[in-house]
VOGU-3710 file (C-alpha; in Angstrom, 3 decimals, decimal comma):
1> xxxxxxxxxx> -25,827/-6,327/32,672  -28,467/-3,617/32,966  -29,279/-0,820/30,408  -26,988/1,541/32,337  -24,130/-1,161/32,510  -24,730/-0,962/28,569  -24,670/2,341/28,131  -21,249/2,766/29,881  -19,524/0,408/28,375  -20,476/1,535/24,738
11> xxxxxxxxxx> -19,079/4,962/25,908  -22,255/7,004/27,126  -22,709/9,214/29,605  -26,527/9,520/31,150  -29,150/11,453/32,749  -32,878/11,825/33,255  -34,860/14,703/33,979  -33,807/16,441/31,076  -36,204/18,371/28,954  -35,815/18,027/25,339
21> xxxxxxxxxx> -38,423/20,444/23,638  -41,978/19,861/25,205  -40,543/16,272/26,309  -38,753/14,525/28,886  -37,331/11,372/27,639  -36,849/8,960/30,536  -33,205/8,507/29,590  -30,988/10,755/27,585  -27,212/9,325/26,770  -24,686/11,292/24,778
31> xxxxxxxxxx> -21,119/10,626/24,181  -18,790/13,205/22,769  -20,588/13,147/18,968  -24,099/11,849/19,525  -27,012/11,952/21,650  -29,431/9,051/22,032  -32,811/9,026/23,735  -34,059/5,421/25,149  -37,821/4,540/26,695  -39,119/1,909/28,165
41> xxxxxxxxxx> -42,308/0,491/27,371  -44,032/-2,648/27,971  -47,333/-1,752/26,868  -48,764/-0,003/23,815  -45,805/0,265/21,932  -47,601/0,924/18,402  -48,975/4,066/20,178  -45,185/5,039/21,570  -43,781/4,912/18,017  -45,101/8,212/16,838
51> xxxxxxxxxx> -44,115/10,024/19,763  -40,731/8,583/19,979  -40,307/9,404/16,420  -40,639/13,231/17,541  -37,376/12,869/19,570  -35,189/12,621/16,034  -35,908/16,121/15,323  -33,290/16,414/18,580  -30,985/13,876/18,359  -29,023/11,359/16,690
61> xxxxxxxxxx> -30,661/7,863/17,544  -33,631/6,731/19,190  -34,556/3,527/21,314  -37,564/1,790/22,727  -36,380/-0,366/25,794  -38,832/-3,668/26,176  -38,819/-6,532/28,371  -38,333/-9,600/27,063  -41,752/-11,424/27,536  -42,810/-8,501/25,761
71> xxxxxxxxxx> -40,355/-8,816/22,580  -41,484/-12,230/22,342  -45,444/-10,949/21,494  -44,239/-8,091/19,632  -46,386/-8,473/15,919  -43,939/-8,308/12,710  -45,973/-5,319/12,147  -44,758/-3,249/15,469  -41,122/-4,302/14,404  -41,906/-2,701/10,696
81> xxxxxxxxxx> -43,366/0,193/11,913  -40,287/1,094/14,440  -37,812/0,160/11,453  -39,659/2,558/9,009  -39,188/5,240/11,703  -35,622/4,489/12,118  -36,189/3,557/15,668  -33,810/0,989/17,189  -35,116/-1,662/19,731  -33,640/-3,390/22,861
91> xxxxxxxxxx> -34,508/-6,173/24,849  -33,781/-6,340/28,662  -33,996/-9,406/31,305  -30,568/-9,113/32,883  -28,624/-8,581/29,452  -29,146/-6,105/26,892  -29,874/-7,160/23,387  -30,507/-5,102/20,059  -32,682/-6,570/18,180  -33,080/-3,727/16,238
101> xxxxxxxxxx> -30,517/-0,838/15,371  -31,316/2,663/15,304  -31,206/4,743/12,253  -28,639/7,714/12,676  -30,264/10,987/12,484  -28,188/14,329/11,831  -29,418/17,221/14,045  -26,562/19,852/14,967  -26,827/19,163/18,718  -23,770/20,405/19,937
111> xxxxxxxxxx> -25,005/22,743/22,065  -27,539/20,074/23,390  -24,000/17,811/24,234  -22,745/20,816/26,454  -25,945/20,628/28,254  -26,129/17,224/28,924  -22,118/17,201/30,359  -23,936/19,719/32,837  -26,388/17,096/34,216  -24,492/13,937/33,593
121> xxxxxxxxxx> -25,158/11,474/36,821  -22,055/10,781/38,266  -22,031/6,868/39,298  -20,539/7,501/42,479  -24,215/9,893/43,061  -25,889/6,432/42,542  -25,687/5,219/45,832  -27,586/6,684/48,954  -24,505/8,276/50,428  -23,431/9,261/47,009
131> xxxxxxxxxx> -26,915/11,108/46,869  -26,454/12,489/50,440  -22,780/14,005/49,316  -24,225/15,847/46,133  -27,328/17,345/47,591  -24,577/18,403/50,551  -21,836/19,805/47,819  -25,185/21,826/46,189  -26,040/23,484/49,542  -22,448/24,231/49,920
141> xxxxxxxxxx> -22,279/26,125/46,651  -25,501/27,973/47,911  -24,984/29,149/51,400  -28,204/31,364/51,314  -30,406/28,468/50,746  -32,318/26,776/48,198  -35,752/25,881/47,582  -36,417/21,978/47,050  -37,396/22,509/43,407  -34,169/24,081/42,131
151> xxxxxxxxxx> -32,417/21,312/44,196  -34,057/19,304/42,165  -32,948/20,149/39,402  -29,681/20,726/39,891  -29,084/17,176/41,082  -31,625/15,291/38,644  -33,337/13,798/41,266  -36,749/12,635/41,288  -38,669/15,422/43,856  -39,923/12,082/45,897
161> xxxxxxxxxx> -36,586/10,464/46,102  -35,294/14,348/47,130  -37,417/14,472/49,695  -36,266/11,323/51,454  -32,709/12,196/51,198  -33,369/15,694/52,562  -35,233/14,798/55,644  -32,625/11,850/56,471  -29,879/14,305/56,244  -32,354/17,281/58,391
171> xxxxxxxxxx> -32,623/14,433/61,067  -28,827/13,809/61,573  -28,782/17,688/61,660  -26,423/18,152/58,724  -29,084/20,572/56,743  -31,567/22,465/58,061  -35,487/23,143/56,562  -37,056/26,883/56,689  -41,034/27,142/55,845  -41,182/30,681/53,570
181> xxxxxxxxxx> -44,736/30,996/52,824  -45,687/27,852/50,516  -41,628/27,716/49,690  -39,300/25,425/51,452  -35,720/26,805/51,981  -32,892/24,226/52,331  -29,637/25,413/53,783  -26,387/23,463/55,088  -26,015/23,376/58,772  -23,343/25,775/60,002
191> xxxxxxxx> -21,914/23,674/62,285  -21,418/21,460/59,735  -18,019/20,943/59,215  -16,205/21,814/55,421  -14,792/18,425/55,071  -18,041/16,625/55,901  -18,719/13,473/53,769  -21,693/11,165/54,320
//
């Protein structure tokens, strides 16, 4: 079981590339009542603790995720520091084990949950064909074209990942990309039928 399966099993939906204050957590998960930040680290854990603690102003729980190998060498001092700051600790290695429970913080985050619902990563979009279909859906709603940066923002995809799939879609004739100065605008090819699924 990976961390995403564990989140789903525990009733959470999740996304990434979501800015929270002036930082972007690696994973941000939510349910109808709470928001959880999860960061993955293998080194410099003590240095990360104060940065992770900053998230407690905005979300209900914060977890540090470490590989099993790191967990075996983690000092008691670091564990005590995590407990003192209310940060949970998760060990992963094919399974997910909560070593330290996260403290429940109480910021009002109803608006944050609503914003996250807009950005949730649907499981069907985690496959290559699903990612392509997501891009097609976005461009179908924006027939006048969209800059690549906007598609990245709407889809939640990293720019490099997005570029790979845009190139594949352009190669298959599904989309076209037009240079407008330094801006690259993406369009759904008009010849593509409205029922197209990749």
